[in-house]
C-alpha positions as CSV (number, residue, x, y, z in Angstrom):
1,M,0.0,0.0,0.0
2,R,1.2,3.5,-0.8
3,W,1.0,4.8,2.7
4,R,3.6,2.3,3.8
5,L,6.1,4.8,2.6
6,I,4.9,7.5,5.0
7,T,3.6,5.6,8.0
8,P,4.9,3.0,10.4
9,L,4.4,-0.3,8.8
10,W,6.9,-1.8,11.2
11,I,4.5,-1.0,14.0
12,A,1.7,-2.9,12.2
13,A,4.1,-5.7,11.4
14,F,4.1,-6.7,15.1
15,I,0.5,-7.6,15.0
16,A,1.2,-11.1,13.7
17,L,4.1,-13.4,12.9
18,P,5.9,-12.8,9.5
19,G,5.3,-14.9,6.5
20,C,7.9,-17.2,5.0
21,D,8.0,-16.3,1.3
22,R,11.4,-15.1,0.2
23,P,12.1,-13.4,-3.1
24,R,15.4,-13.7,-5.0
25,P,18.2,-11.3,-4.0
26,A,17.6,-7.9,-5.5
27,P,19.9,-4.9,-5.6
28,A,18.3,-1.5,-4.8
29,R,19.3,2.1,-5.3
30,P,16.7,4.1,-3.3
31,A,16.8,7.9,-3.3
32,L,19.4,9.6,-1.0
33,F,19.6,13.4,-0.6
34,L,22.1,15.7,1.1
35,V,21.4,19.0,2.8
36,R,24.5,21.0,3.3
37,D,26.2,24.3,4.1
38,A,29.7,25.3,5.0
39,D,30.0,23.2,8.1
40,T,26.9,21.0,8.3
41,R,25.7,18.0,6.3
42,I,22.4,16.2,6.8
43,W,21.8,13.0,4.8
44,L,18.1,12.3,4.0
45,F,17.4,8.7,3.2
46,G,14.0,7.5,2.1
47,T,13.2,4.1,3.7
48,I,10.7,1.2,3.7
49,H,10.0,0.2,7.2
50,A,9.8,-3.5,6.4
51,L,11.7,-5.4,3.7
52,P,12.4,-8.9,2.5
53,P,15.8,-10.0,3.8
54,S,17.2,-10.3,0.3
55,V,17.0,-6.6,-0.7
56,D,20.5,-5.1,-0.9
57,W,20.1,-1.4,-0.5
58,E,23.5,-0.6,1.1
59,T,25.1,1.0,-2.0
60,P,28.5,2.6,-1.8
61,A,26.8,6.0,-1.5
62,V,24.7,4.9,1.4
63,T,27.7,3.2,3.1
64,R,29.7,6.5,2.8
65,A,26.8,8.5,4.2
66,I,26.5,6.1,7.2
67,A,30.2,6.1,7.9
68,S,30.4,9.9,7.7
69,S,27.5,10.5,10.1
70,D,27.8,11.1,13.8
71,Q,24.1,10.6,14.6
72,L,21.0,8.7,13.3
73,V,17.5,10.2,13.4
74,T,14.5,8.1,12.5
75,E,10.7,8.4,12.8
76,I,10.6,6.3,16.0
77,A,13.0,4.5,18.2
78,K,13.4,0.8,17.9
79,P,10.1,-0.5,19.2
80,N,9.3,-3.2,21.8
81,P,7.0,-5.7,20.0
82,A,5.0,-6.5,23.1
83,V,4.4,-2.9,23.9
84,I,3.4,-2.0,20.4
85,S,1.0,-5.0,20.1
86,A,-0.7,-4.0,23.3
87,L,-1.0,-0.4,22.3
88,F,-2.4,-1.3,18.9
89,V,-5.0,-3.6,20.5
90,K,-6.0,-0.9,23.0
91,L,-6.5,1.7,20.3
92,A,-7.8,-0.5,17.5
93,R,-10.6,-2.6,19.1
94,R,-14.0,-1.1,19.9
95,G,-17.5,-2.6,20.3
96,G,-20.5,-1.7,18.3
97,L,-18.8,-1.2,15.0
98,P,-20.5,-2.0,11.7
99,P,-19.2,-5.0,9.7
100,I,-16.0,-4.1,7.8
101,A,-17.8,-4.7,4.5
102,A,-20.5,-2.1,5.4
103,R,-17.8,0.6,5.8
104,L,-17.0,0.5,2.1
105,P,-19.0,1.3,-1.0
106,A,-20.7,-1.8,-2.5
107,D,-18.4,-1.7,-5.6
108,H,-15.4,-2.3,-3.3
109,R,-16.7,-5.5,-1.7
110,D,-14.9,-7.9,-4.1
111,A,-11.7,-6.0,-3.7
112,L,-12.1,-6.1,0.0
113,D,-12.6,-9.9,0.0
114,H,-9.5,-10.3,-2.2
115,A,-7.4,-8.0,0.0
116,I,-8.5,-9.9,3.2
117,A,-7.6,-13.2,1.6
118,N,-4.2,-12.0,0.4
119,A,-3.4,-10.6,3.9
120,G,-4.3,-13.9,5.5
121,E,-6.9,-12.3,7.7
122,S,-10.7,-12.8,8.1
123,A,-13.6,-10.5,7.9
124,A,-14.6,-11.5,11.4
125,T,-11.3,-10.2,12.8
126,L,-11.6,-6.9,10.9
127,D,-15.2,-6.4,12.0
128,R,-13.9,-5.9,15.6
129,L,-11.3,-3.2,14.5
130,E,-11.7,0.4,13.9
131,T,-11.5,1.3,10.2
132,W,-8.0,2.6,10.3
133,A,-6.8,-0.5,12.1
134,A,-8.4,-2.7,9.6
135,A,-6.5,-0.9,6.8
136,V,-3.2,-1.3,8.7
137,T,-3.9,-5.0,9.4
138,I,-4.6,-5.7,5.7
139,D,-1.5,-3.9,4.6
140,S,0.7,-5.5,7.2
141,G,-0.6,-8.9,6.1
142,R,0.2,-8.2,2.5
143,A,3.7,-7.2,3.3
144,R,4.2,-10.3,5.4
145,A,3.0,-12.4,2.5
146,A,5.7,-10.8,0.4
147,G,8.3,-11.9,3.0
148,A,8.8,-8.4,4.4
149,T,9.5,-7.9,8.1
150,P,10.5,-5.0,10.3
151,A,13.6,-7.0,11.3
152,D,14.9,-6.5,7.8
153,G,13.6,-3.0,7.4
154,V,16.0,-0.1,6.7
155,E,15.7,1.5,10.1
156,T,16.5,-1.8,11.9
157,V,19.6,-2.3,9.8
158,L,20.6,1.4,10.3
159,A,20.2,1.1,14.0
160,A,22.8,-1.7,14.0
161,R,25.1,0.2,11.7
162,F,25.0,3.2,14.1
163,A,25.7,1.1,17.2
164,G,27.8,3.2,19.6
165,K,26.7,6.5,18.0
166,P,23.8,8.7,19.2
167,Q,20.4,7.9,17.9
168,R,17.2,9.8,18.3
169,A,13.6,9.8,16.9
170,F,11.2,12.5,15.7
171,E,8.2,10.7,17.1
172,S,7.0,7.8,19.3
173,A,5.2,4.7,18.4
174,G,2.2,5.9,20.4
175,S,2.1,9.2,18.6
176,Q,2.3,7.5,15.2
177,L,-0.6,5.2,16.0
178,G,-2.4,8.3,17.3
179,F,-2.2,9.8,13.9
180,F,-4.5,7.0,12.7
181,D,-6.7,6.8,15.7
182,T,-7.6,10.5,15.5
183,L,-8.6,10.5,11.8
184,S,-12.2,11.2,11.1
185,E,-14.3,8.2,10.2
186,R,-14.5,9.6,6.6
187,D,-10.7,9.7,6.3
188,Q,-10.4,6.2,7.9
189,R,-12.8,4.8,5.3
190,L,-10.9,6.5,2.5
191,L,-7.7,4.9,3.8
192,L,-9.4,1.5,3.8
193,A,-10.8,2.0,0.4
194,R,-7.5,3.0,-1.1
195,T,-5.8,0.1,0.7
196,V,-8.1,-2.5,-0.9
197,E,-7.9,-0.7,-4.3
198,D,-4.2,-1.0,-4.4
199,S,-4.1,-4.4,-6.1
200,S,-0.4,-4.0,-7.2
201,G,0.4,-3.8,-3.5
202,Y,3.8,-4.3,-2.0
203,P,5.8,-5.6,-5.0
204,A,5.1,-2.5,-7.1
205,M,5.9,-0.2,-4.2
206,L,9.2,-2.1,-3.5
207,A,10.1,-1.9,-7.2
208,A,9.7,1.9,-7.3
209,W,11.6,2.4,-4.1
210,S,14.4,0.1,-5.2
211,A,14.8,2.0,-8.5
212,G,14.8,5.3,-6.8
213,N,11.8,6.3,-8.9
214,V,10.7,9.3,-7.0
215,A,8.2,10.3,-9.7
216,A,6.3,7.0,-9.3
217,L,6.4,7.4,-5.5
218,A,5.0,10.9,-5.8
219,R,2.2,9.7,-8.0
220,S,1.4,7.1,-5.4
221,N,1.1,9.9,-2.8
222,D,-1.2,11.8,-5.1
223,R,-3.5,8.9,-5.6
224,L,-3.7,8.2,-1.9
225,F,-4.4,11.7,-0.8
226,A,-6.7,12.9,-3.7
227,G,-9.8,14.4,-2.1
228,A,-8.5,13.7,1.4
229,P,-6.9,16.8,2.8
230,G,-7.3,15.6,6.4
231,L,-5.6,12.4,5.7
232,E,-2.8,14.2,3.9
233,A,-2.3,16.6,6.7
234,A,-2.2,14.0,9.4
235,L,0.1,11.5,7.7
236,L,2.3,13.7,5.5
237,T,2.3,17.5,5.5
238,N,2.0,18.3,9.2
239,R,4.8,15.8,10.0
240,N,7.0,17.1,7.2
241,A,6.5,20.7,8.4
242,R,7.6,19.7,11.9
243,W,10.7,17.9,10.7
244,S,11.7,20.7,8.3
245,R,11.7,23.1,11.3
246,W,13.9,20.7,13.3
247,I,16.3,20.3,10.3
248,A,16.5,24.1,9.8
249,L,17.5,24.5,13.4
250,R,20.0,21.6,13.2
251,M,21.7,23.2,10.2
252,K,22.9,26.0,12.5
253,Q,25.1,23.4,14.3
254,P,28.2,21.9,12.6
255,G,28.5,18.2,12.0
256,T,27.1,15.4,9.9
257,I,24.0,13.3,10.6
258,M,21.7,10.9,8.8
259,I,17.9,11.2,8.8
260,A,16.0,8.1,7.7
261,V,12.2,8.4,7.2
262,G,9.7,6.8,5.0
263,A,10.4,7.4,1.3
264,G,7.0,9.0,0.7
265,H,8.1,12.0,2.9
266,L,10.9,12.9,0.4
267,V,8.9,13.0,-2.9
268,G,6.5,15.5,-4.4
269,P,5.6,19.2,-4.0
270,K,4.7,18.8,-0.3
271,S,7.7,16.7,0.6
272,L,10.3,17.3,3.3
273,V,12.8,18.1,0.5
274,A,10.5,20.7,-1.0
275,M,9.9,22.3,2.3
276,L,13.6,22.5,3.1
277,R,14.2,24.1,-0.3
278,A,11.4,26.6,0.4
279,R,13.4,27.6,3.5
280,G,16.4,28.4,1.3
281,L,18.4,25.3,2.2
282,R,20.5,23.6,-0.4
283,V,19.2,20.0,-1.0
284,A,20.8,17.8,-3.7
285,R,20.0,14.3,-4.7
286,V,23.2,12.2,-4.6
287,Q,21.6,8.8,-5.4
């Protein structure tokens, strides 16, 4: 699903055990940007939060960026699976909800059935979840079916590479789940509808990310957020604005750091990259 690139799939991935399918080894060259001035360099790396173990994204450019950086900044700190699962259940389950099929237009029912089957879930399970949580659960199941796990995600690998160096996070797991939980029901249903509409799913998203195809990723954002300004504000633009303010302040200090956030945050006219450029900062794509 497209919002996997801008939201915490690795949180959702703790809901159930990972699948066992494993694709063949695949080299990847995801987009990497550099914000710099006379004495400060900030690498911006667009990630996927859960990956199959065979994806090789540590190119020479990425390896150099890691080696040169004194600190890693990610969306959230490495999560505790038990804590995340408990928090998800607390927020996601609510009594008195209509059946999941009743929360979508009639012409989406077949797509919903197909998505539920692909995710390895059941309608009865989703009936007990709030609409946003049903969308997250479907998407997480699809990723697991493709062999993707948070243990192989970019952030997990980067955390190991930065062992012994300072690491910090922009947000918490609780705040990220809160972005979903505070969506209006209309926006939650749009999220669910666009999740089940996304028949190309994880493989297409992974292919675009691996190729560094920022235009394709930006088009995915456009399709997701069309007619949904509340959804876009909660999941994308408000967060990009906060992060751009932090980066602008950080540029006043010397040194080199790496920021790794979902790749969807770095593409399109409302991206973190665009906001930094609007502030007069020099941002160059280096991969």
